[in-house]
C-alpha positions in Angstrom: -50.3 52.5 -56.9 -47.7 53.6 -59.8 -43.8 53.9 -59.0 -41.8 56.9 -59.7 -39.6 57.0 -62.9 -39.4 54.8 -65.7 -41.9 52.5 -64.1 -44.5 55.3 -63.9 -45.9 55.6 -67.6 -49.1 58.3 -67.1 -48.6 61.9 -67.1 -49.2 63.9 -63.8 -48.7 67.3 -62.8 -45.5 67.8 -61.2 -46.7 68.5 -58.0 -48.5 65.3 -57.8 -45.7 63.4 -59.0 -43.0 64.8 -56.3 -45.2 64.0 -53.8 -45.8 60.7 -54.9 -41.8 60.2 -55.3 -41.4 61.2 -52.0 -43.7 59.3 -50.4 -42.7 56.0 -52.2 -39.2 57.1 -51.1 -40.2 56.8 -47.5 -41.8 53.0 -48.6 -38.5 52.0 -49.6 -36.4 53.0 -47.0 -38.8 51.8 -44.2 -38.5 48.3 -45.6 -35.9 45.9 -43.7 -34.7 44.2 -47.0 -32.5 45.2 -49.2 -33.8 47.2 -52.4 -31.8 47.7 -55.4 -33.2 48.8 -58.6 -31.1 48.2 -62.0 -32.0 49.9 -65.4 -32.1 47.6 -68.5 -28.3 48.4 -68.7 -27.6 47.2 -65.5 -27.0 50.6 -63.9 -28.4 51.4 -60.6 -31.2 53.8 -60.0 -32.4 52.4 -56.8 -30.7 52.2 -53.2 -32.6 52.2 -49.9 -31.4 52.8 -46.8 -31.2 48.8 -46.3 -29.0 48.9 -48.7 -26.9 51.7 -47.2 -26.1 50.0 -43.9 -25.7 46.7 -45.0 -23.0 47.7 -48.0 -21.4 51.2 -46.1 -22.2 52.7 -49.6 -24.7 55.9 -49.9 -27.1 56.1 -52.9 -25.2 59.0 -54.3 -21.9 57.3 -54.0 -23.3 54.1 -56.4 -26.0 56.0 -58.4 -25.5 54.8 -62.5 -22.9 52.4 -61.8 -23.0 48.6 -62.4 -22.9 46.5 -59.6 -19.4 45.4 -60.1 -18.5 49.3 -60.3 -20.1 50.4 -57.5 -17.6 50.0 -55.0 -18.9 46.8 -53.3 -16.1 44.4 -53.0 -17.5 41.1 -54.1 -16.0 37.6 -52.8 -18.2 35.7 -55.0 -17.7 36.3 -58.8 -20.3 36.4 -61.5 -22.7 38.5 -60.1 -23.3 40.8 -63.0 -23.4 37.4 -65.2 -26.0 36.3 -62.9 -28.1 39.2 -63.2 -27.9 39.4 -67.1 -28.9 36.1 -67.1 -32.4 37.1 -65.4 -32.9 39.6 -68.0 -32.5 36.7 -70.9 -35.0 34.1 -69.1 -37.2 36.6 -67.7 -37.3 34.3 -64.6 -36.9 35.2 -61.1 -33.2 34.2 -59.5 -32.6 33.3 -56.4 -29.4 33.1 -54.7 -28.5 32.7 -50.9 -24.1 32.8 -50.6 -23.3 36.0 -52.6 -20.1 37.1 -50.3 -18.7 40.7 -49.7 -16.3 42.3 -47.9 -17.1 45.3 -45.5 -14.7 47.0 -43.2 -12.2 44.1 -44.0 -15.0 41.4 -42.2 -16.5 39.0 -45.1 -20.4 39.2 -45.1 -23.2 37.2 -46.6 -26.2 38.4 -48.3 -29.5 36.1 -49.9 -30.5 37.8 -53.4 -33.6 37.7 -55.2 -33.2 38.9 -58.7 -36.6 39.8 -60.5 -37.3 41.2 -64.0 -39.6 43.9 -64.1 -41.1 44.9 -67.4 -44.0 47.3 -67.8 -46.3 46.8 -71.2 -45.8 50.2 -72.6 -42.0 50.4 -71.4 -40.0 47.6 -73.8 -36.7 48.1 -71.8 -37.9 47.0 -68.2 -35.7 46.6 -64.9 -34.0 44.3 -62.5 -35.2 44.9 -58.8 -33.2 43.2 -56.5 -34.8 41.9 -52.8 -32.4 40.9 -50.2 -31.3 40.8 -46.7 -27.5 40.4 -44.5 -27.8 36.8 -43.3 -23.9 36.9 -42.3 -25.5 36.7 -38.5 -28.0 33.9 -39.4 -25.2 31.8 -41.2 -23.0 32.3 -38.3 -25.3 31.4 -36.2 -26.2 28.3 -38.0 -22.8 27.6 -38.7 -22.3 27.4 -34.9 -25.3 25.1 -34.5 -24.4 23.0 -36.7 -20.5 22.5 -35.4 -22.0 22.0 -32.0 -24.3 19.5 -33.2 -21.9 17.9 -35.0 -20.0 17.5 -31.9 -22.5 16.8 -29.7 -23.6 14.1 -31.9 -19.7 13.0 -31.7 -19.7 13.1 -28.0 -22.7 11.1 -27.5 -21.5 8.1 -30.1 -18.2 8.1 -28.2 -19.8 8.1 -24.9 -19.5 4.5 -22.8 -23.3 5.0 -22.0 -25.9 3.8 -24.6 -28.3 6.5 -25.4 -32.0 6.7 -26.9 -34.2 9.7 -27.4 -38.0 9.3 -27.9 -40.2 12.2 -28.9 -43.6 13.4 -26.9 -45.4 10.1 -28.9 -42.8 7.6 -27.7 -40.8 7.5 -31.6 -37.7 6.9 -31.5 -35.6 10.2 -32.3 -32.0 9.3 -31.9 -30.4 6.3 -30.5 -26.3 6.0 -30.9 -24.0 3.1 -31.5 -23.4 2.1 -27.9 -27.1 1.4 -27.3 -26.8 -1.2 -30.2 -24.0 -2.5 -28.8 -25.6 -3.0 -25.1 -28.8 -4.6 -26.4 -27.2 -6.1 -29.4 -30.0 -4.5 -31.6 -29.9 -6.6 -35.3 -29.5 -4.4 -38.3 -33.0 -4.8 -39.4 -34.0 -2.7 -36.4 -31.6 0.0 -36.3 -34.0 2.4 -38.5 -37.2 1.7 -37.1 -39.2 4.9 -35.7 -41.3 3.5 -33.1 -40.3 1.7 -30.2 -42.3 -0.8 -30.0 -40.4 -3.8 -31.9 -37.3 -2.4 -29.8 -39.1 -2.5 -26.6 -40.0 -6.2 -27.6 -36.3 -7.3 -28.7 -34.8 -5.7 -25.4 -37.8 -7.6 -23.4 -35.8 -10.8 -24.4 -32.8 -10.0 -22.8 -34.0 -8.5 -19.5 -34.4 -10.9 -16.3 -37.7 -9.2 -15.0 -39.0 -7.9 -18.4 -42.3 -7.1 -16.5 -41.1 -4.8 -14.3 -38.7 -3.1 -16.8 -41.9 -2.7 -19.1 -43.9 -1.3 -16.1 -41.4 1.2 -15.1 -41.3 2.3 -19.2 -44.6 2.5 -19.2 -45.1 5.0 -15.7 -42.2 7.2 -16.8 -44.3 7.6 -20.5 -47.5 8.7 -18.5 -45.8 10.6 -15.5 -43.5 13.4 -18.1 -42.5 15.3 -15.3 -40.7 12.3 -13.3 -36.8 11.5 -13.1 -35.9 8.2 -12.9 -33.1 6.0 -11.9 -32.5 2.2 -11.3 -30.8 -0.8 -12.2 -31.5 -3.7 -14.6 -30.4 -7.0 -14.9 -30.2 -9.0 -18.1 -30.3 -12.7 -18.1 -26.8 -13.2 -19.0 -25.8 -11.4 -15.8 -25.1 -8.0 -17.3 -26.3 -5.1 -14.7 -27.2 -1.8 -16.5 -27.5 1.3 -14.5 -30.8 2.8 -16.5 -31.5 6.7 -16.0 -34.1 8.5 -17.4 -35.1 12.5 -17.4 -38.1 14.0 -19.2 -37.0 17.1 -22.1 -38.7 20.7 -21.6 -38.7 23.3 -23.5 -38.5 26.9 -21.8 -41.9 27.4 -22.1 -42.8 24.1 -20.7 -43.8 21.9 -23.5 -43.0 18.4 -23.5 -40.7 17.1 -26.4 -39.8 13.5 -25.1 -37.7 11.8 -23.1 -33.8 10.6 -22.8 -32.7 7.3 -21.5 -29.6 6.2 -20.7 -27.8 2.9 -20.0 -24.9 2.5 -18.6 -22.8 -1.2 -18.2 -21.7 -1.1 -14.4 -21.2 -4.9 -14.4 -17.7 -4.7 -13.7 -18.4 -2.5 -10.7 -20.9 -4.5 -9.5 -18.5 -7.5 -9.4 -15.8 -5.1 -7.7 -18.4 -3.9 -5.5 -19.5 -7.7 -4.3 -15.5 -8.7 -3.8 -14.7 -5.3 -1.9 -18.2 -6.3 0.5 -16.8 -10.0 1.1 -13.2 -8.7 1.7 -14.2 -5.9 3.7 -16.5 -8.6 5.9 -13.6 -10.6 5.6 -11.1 -8.1 6.9 -13.7 -6.9 9.8 -13.9 -10.6 10.6 -10.4 -11.3 10.4 -8.3 -13.2 13.5 -5.5 -10.5 12.5 -5.5 -6.9 13.5 -5.9 -5.0 10.1 -4.4 -1.2 9.9 -4.5 1.2 6.8 -2.5 4.4 7.0 -1.9 7.5 5.0 1.9 8.2 4.1 2.3 10.3 7.2 1.6 7.4 9.0 -2.0 8.8 10.3 -4.7 6.2 10.9 -7.4 5.8 8.3 -8.7 2.5 8.9 -8.7 -0.3 11.7 -10.5 -3.6 11.8 -12.7 -4.9 14.9 -9.7 -6.8 16.1 -7.4 -4.3 16.2 -10.1 -2.6 18.8 -10.5 -6.0 20.8 -6.9 -6.5 20.7 -5.8 -3.2 21.7 -8.7 -1.8 23.6 -8.9 1.4 21.5 -12.0 2.5 19.7 -12.1 2.9 16.5 -13.6 6.7 16.6 -10.3 7.0 19.2 -7.7 5.7 16.5 -8.8 7.5 13.3 -6.2 10.3 12.6 -3.6 9.4 15.0 -0.4 7.8 14.9 0.1 4.0 15.8 2.8 5.5 17.8 0.1 5.6 20.9 1.1 1.7 21.3 4.5 2.3 21.8 5.9 0.9 24.7 9.6 2.0 24.4 10.8 -1.8 24.3 11.5 -1.6 20.6 14.5 0.1 20.0 15.0 2.9 17.9 16.8 1.8 14.7 13.9 -0.8 14.4 11.5 2.0 13.7 14.0 3.8 11.1 14.8 0.3 9.2 10.9 0.0 9.0 10.2 3.4 7.6 12.9 3.1 5.6 12.1 -0.4 4.0 8.5 0.5 3.3 9.4 4.2 2.1 11.5 2.3 -1.0 8.0 0.6 -1.4 9.3 -3.1 -0.1 7.7 -4.9 3.0 8.9 -5.0 6.3 8.3 -7.9 8.3 9.4 -7.6 12.4 7.8 -7.9 15.8 6.9 -5.3 18.5 6.1 -5.1 21.9 3.5 -2.6 22.4 1.5 -1.4 25.0 -2.3 -1.5 24.9 -4.7 1.3 26.3 -4.6 -0.5 30.1 -1.4 -0.4 30.0 -0.7 -4.0 29.7 2.4 -5.3 27.3 1.7 -7.5 24.6 3.8 -9.1 21.4 2.7 -9.0 18.0 3.7 -9.9 14.8 3.9 -7.5 12.3 3.8 -7.4 8.2 3.6 -3.9 6.7 3.6 -2.8 2.8 2.6 -0.2 0.8 -0.8 0.4 -1.2 -0.3 1.3 -4.6 -2.8 3.2 -6.7 -3.7 2.3 -10.6 -0.5 4.5 -11.6 1.0 2.0 -9.4 2.2 5.2 -6.8 2.3 4.3 -3.2 -1.0 6.0 -1.4 -1.2 4.2 1.5 0.6 1.7 4.2 -1.2 -1.6 5.0 -0.4 -3.4 8.2 -1.5 -6.8 9.4 -0.7 -7.4 13.0 -0.8 -11.2 15.0 -1.0 -11.1 18.7 1.7 -13.1 19.5 1.7 -13.0 23.3 0.9 -16.5 24.2 3.0 -18.0 21.3 6.0 -15.9 23.1 5.3 -17.2 26.5 4.7 -21.1 25.1 8.3 -20.4 23.7 9.9 -19.1 26.6 8.2 -21.7 28.4 9.5 -24.3 25.7 13.1 -22.6 25.7 12.6 -22.8 29.4 12.1 -26.5 29.2 14.7 -27.3 26.8 17.0 -25.9 29.2 15.7 -28.1 32.1 15.7 -31.4 29.7 19.4 -30.3 29.1 19.9 -30.0 32.8 18.0 -33.6 33.5 20.1 -35.4 30.9 23.2 -34.0 32.4 21.9 -34.5 35.8 23.6 -37.6 36.7 27.5 -36.0 36.0 25.9 -33.0 37.3 25.1 -34.9 40.9 28.7 -37.0 40.2 30.4 -33.4 40.1 28.9 -32.3 43.5 29.4 -36.3 44.8 32.6 -36.1 44.6 33.5 -32.9 47.0 30.6 -33.8 49.1 32.3 -37.3 49.9 35.6 -35.7 51.3 33.6 -33.0 52.8 31.9 -35.4 54.9 35.4 -37.8 55.6 37.2 -34.9 56.7 34.5 -33.3 58.5 33.9 -36.9 60.4 38.3 -36.9 60.8 37.8 -33.5 62.6 34.8 -35.0 64.7 37.3 -37.9 65.7 40.4 -35.6 66.7 38.0 -33.1 68.4 37.8 -36.0 71.3 41.2 -35.8 72.1 41.4 -32.1 72.2 37.9 -32.0 74.0 39.9 -34.0 76.9 42.2 -31.8 76.9 40.1 -28.9 77.4 38.0 -30.4 80.1 41.2 -31.2 82.0 42.5 -27.6 81.5 39.4 -25.3 82.1 39.0 -26.5 85.9 42.5 -25.6 86.8 44.1 -22.6 88.5 47.1 -21.8 90.0 50.9 -22.9 88.9 51.3 -26.2 91.3 47.8 -27.7 89.6 49.2 -26.7 86.4 52.4 -28.5 87.0 50.4 -31.2 88.2 48.1 -31.4 85.3 50.8 -31.1 82.5 51.8 -34.8 82.6 48.6 -35.8 82.1 48.2 -33.6 79.3 51.1 -34.9 77.5 50.2 -38.3 77.8 46.7 -37.5 76.2 48.8 -35.6 73.1 51.1 -38.6 72.7 48.0 -41.0 72.5 46.1 -38.8 69.5 49.5 -38.2 68.0 49.4 -34.5 68.0 51.6 -33.9 65.5 49.6 -35.4 62.8 46.6 -33.3 63.7 48.4 -30.8 64.0 49.0 -31.5 59.7 45.9 -33.1 59.0 43.7 -30.7 60.5 44.5 -27.5 58.3 44.5 -29.9 55.4 41.0 -31.2 56.2 39.8 -27.6 56.4 41.2 -26.6 53.4 39.8 -29.2 51.5 37.0 -28.9 52.8 36.9 -25.4 51.9 37.8 -26.2 48.9 35.2 -28.8 48.1 32.5 -26.4 49.5 33.9 -23.8 46.9 33.5 -26.5 44.1 29.9 -27.7 45.2 29.1 -23.5 45.7 30.3 -23.2 42.1 28.6 -25.8 40.8 25.3 -25.1 42.4 25.4 -21.4 40.6 26.2 -22.3 37.6 23.0 -24.4 37.7 21.5 -21.6 39.0 22.1 -19.2 36.1 22.4 -21.7 33.2 18.7 -22.7 34.5 17.4 -19.4 34.8 14.5 -18.7 32.4 16.0 -15.1 31.5 13.8 -12.1 29.8 12.3 -11.6 26.7 14.4 -8.4 25.9 17.9 -8.4 25.0 20.4 -7.7 27.7 24.0 -7.0 28.8 25.6 -10.5 29.2 29.4 -11.1 30.0 29.8 -13.8 27.5 33.2 -15.2 29.2 31.2 -15.4 32.6 28.4 -17.4 30.1 31.5 -19.8 28.8 32.7 -20.5 32.5 29.1 -21.6 33.6 28.7 -23.6 30.6 31.9 -25.4 31.3 31.0 -26.2 35.0 27.7 -27.6 34.0 29.1 -29.6 31.4 32.0 -30.9 33.0 31.0 -34.3 33.6 30.7 -34.9 29.8 33.6 -33.6 28.5 36.6 -34.2 31.6 37.3 -37.8 31.2 37.9 -37.6 27.3 39.5 -34.3 26.8 41.1 -31.2 28.6 39.3 -27.6 27.9 41.6 -24.8 27.4 40.0 -21.2 28.0 41.7 -18.4 26.1 39.4 -15.6 27.1 39.7 -12.3 26.3 39.9 -10.8 29.5 38.9 -7.1 28.6 35.5 -8.4 27.0 32.5 -5.7 26.9 29.5 -6.6 27.6 27.2 -8.0 24.8 23.4 -6.9 24.6 21.8 -10.8 23.8 19.4 -13.8 25.0 22.0 -15.3 27.4 19.9 -18.1 28.2 19.7 -19.3 24.4 23.4 -18.4 23.9 24.4 -20.9 26.8 22.2 -23.8 25.2 24.5 -23.4 22.1 27.6 -23.6 24.0 26.3 -26.4 25.8 25.7 -28.3 22.6 28.6 -27.7 21.0 30.8 -28.5 24.2 28.7 -31.8 24.3 29.1 -32.4 20.7 33.1 -31.9 21.0 33.3 -34.2 23.6 31.2 -37.1 22.0 33.5 -36.4 18.9 36.4 -36.5 21.0 35.2 -39.9 22.5 35.1 -41.3 19.4 38.8 -41.2 18.9 40.2 -41.2 22.2 37.5 -43.8 23.6 37.0 -43.7 27.6 40.4 -41.0 27.6 42.4 -43.7 30.1 45.1 -43.9 27.5 45.1 -40.2 25.9 42.8 -37.1 26.1 41.7 -35.3 23.2 41.8 -31.3 23.2 38.7 -28.7 23.4 39.8 -24.9 22.9 37.1 -22.4 23.8 38.3 -18.7 22.7 36.9 -15.4 23.0 38.2 -12.2 21.1 36.3 -9.2 20.4 37.0 -5.7 18.1 35.1 -2.4 17.5 32.7 -4.4 15.3 31.9 -8.1 16.5 32.7 -10.6 19.5 34.0 -14.2 18.3 33.4 -17.2 19.9 35.5 -19.7 18.5 35.3 -23.5 19.8 37.9 -26.0 18.8 38.1 -29.9 19.5 40.7 -32.7 18.0 38.0 -35.0 16.9 37.4 -36.2 13.7 36.1 -34.3 10.5 32.5 -32.8 11.6 29.3 -34.0 10.0 25.3 -32.7 10.8 23.7 -33.4 13.4 20.6 -31.7 14.5 20.0 -31.4 18.4 16.3 -31.6 18.5 16.6 -29.6 22.0 17.5 -26.5 20.0 16.9 -24.5 17.0 20.5 -24.2 16.2 22.4 -27.5 14.7 24.5 -29.2 17.3 27.6 -29.4 15.5 31.6 -29.4 15.8 32.7 -26.7 14.0 36.2 -25.5 14.0 35.1 -21.9 14.8 31.7 -20.3 15.8 31.7 -17.0 15.4 29.7 -13.6 15.4 28.3 -12.3 18.4 28.0 -8.4 18.1 29.9 -6.2 20.3 27.6 -3.7 22.6 28.6 -0.7 21.1 28.4 -2.0 17.5 25.5 -2.0 15.0 24.5 -6.0 14.2 26.7 -7.2 11.8 25.1 -8.7 8.7 26.1 -12.7 8.1 28.0 -14.1 5.5 25.7 -15.6 2.9 25.0 -19.8 3.4 26.9 -20.4 0.1 30.2 -18.8 1.3 29.6 -19.9 5.1 29.1 -23.9 3.1 32.4 -23.3 1.2 34.5 -22.4 3.8 33.1 -24.8 6.4 32.4 -28.1 3.7 28.6 -28.4 5.1 25.7 -28.8 3.0 24.1 -25.0 2.3 21.1 -25.6 4.0 22.7 -25.8 7.3 24.5 -22.4 7.0 22.1 -20.7 8.8 22.2 -17.7 11.7 19.6 -17.0 14.6 19.9 -14.4 17.1 23.6 -13.5 17.1 24.6 -14.4 13.9 26.7 -17.6 14.0 28.2 -18.7 10.7 30.8 -21.4 10.3 33.9 -20.2 9.1 
């Protein structure tokens, strides 16, 4: 069909030409592509609707103008020179990245420039066909960016990734996949998976099962699979495979991912062993959150307390509280573990059935990977039997000490018993004379009879030396009462000294305890030393284990007596001196025992866990209403006392040498 304008050479009637021109314009405007016509001098003579929409300029505005002057703000330079080059070469020119600005925004067009020359027209004409590719280019750029990002992510992942197409040919694999399977460079770019599969099978512990799974998934395209594979060197991989289907249901291939879980498996094995060890542990294990709510207990806890696992989860360990532990112990516990330190101590708790039991406890914080405390761990051992054994042992030690003092105590009791017996025999003999007088006087009545009886009574009183009896019988009674008092005192002292006492600290009279111990040990020191007691009269009661304290006093007094004996011998010529003093202020009760023996040395007494020696002063029993006082350091105690620093220690009542 002939084109209108310069391209239409044959002459035809004007009406027919107009119809043809109008039809051609409708045709050109219906084309979705940009159509621009330029005459031989580069002036615009064609401008369809697609060009209007693309550049935002009407045909009237651009007609007769060049591309450079038509109003388009080109961002790509030399557009007219490119068009002129087509005129000279008479060849088609395709340009894909012509940039211009529209409404302040850059856009991109792709243009094809053609030189059209009709045989009877020497000048010819340019025909430019193009399209706005801004959105396509933006989508392509976005796709490239996403692809680059995805590839970077896949390369950066710790998982090995392999992608195969529907024919099981390798499409892509990341560097981590190459590292995991130690693939040699010669296989990096092979398109077939067979050489690669053969290399991998050489590393697998069970290659037959591995290959069977691969073949199964290739023939069952819709299946997803996850399993573990083990290398011959012990490496363990988590293998995951998923098919890739398009929205239309077309199968495009399969993605394989391989994650090295060797370390995780080792940790799981270690945790499994640890879990079994904790569950079967002979000690109770309790884990709580930061608020003290229980999150875990082992079987030993349930066996020890009677509470089942389900009964204690979410509850506080205070369900075991028996009120036998002072509140300050719990405060110290929380202060210690809240600082992140370990706390050690003992509790006397109550079981579910109400029975009391002792347990030794170690509580420490559990820290996460950031070093922050997330939970608390308590390891607890039932020491009820141990406590009972210790109590029996202490009692046995006490009885052993009494047994060793038995001869002296028997002597102390024997002396008053002897003179009590002598006095009683004396009074029995005296009673014979008195009984004769009473027998004569009982049947007598009347004054005459009394007068007759009086000479007989006087004769009997004279024969029995009544003056002597009147003076000696009261003395014998007083001595007997004194002897009975001494025996009673010794027996009471023995009773108090040998009493097993309680596991709990109880208020005790320190002065009375000292007097009791002096009484029990009197036969050990009375021959070589005199004892002076300077005991503060208004001494408050002190919370302590008085039985153990008595044992300490006994050891110290006996050691003092033995030390003095080294100086004075049997005491026949002179005696030494032992001074026992008690003082008390608002903070501390002090018991000091001094002797006149030689310089002291160390002699560990097997009957007591506290060294038996002769310190010039033995101090530090806390007063009733005061907190426990921190004992001096071993070094400072040793420096003041002259002891080897290894001795300077405290037990229960903070004894220290000064």
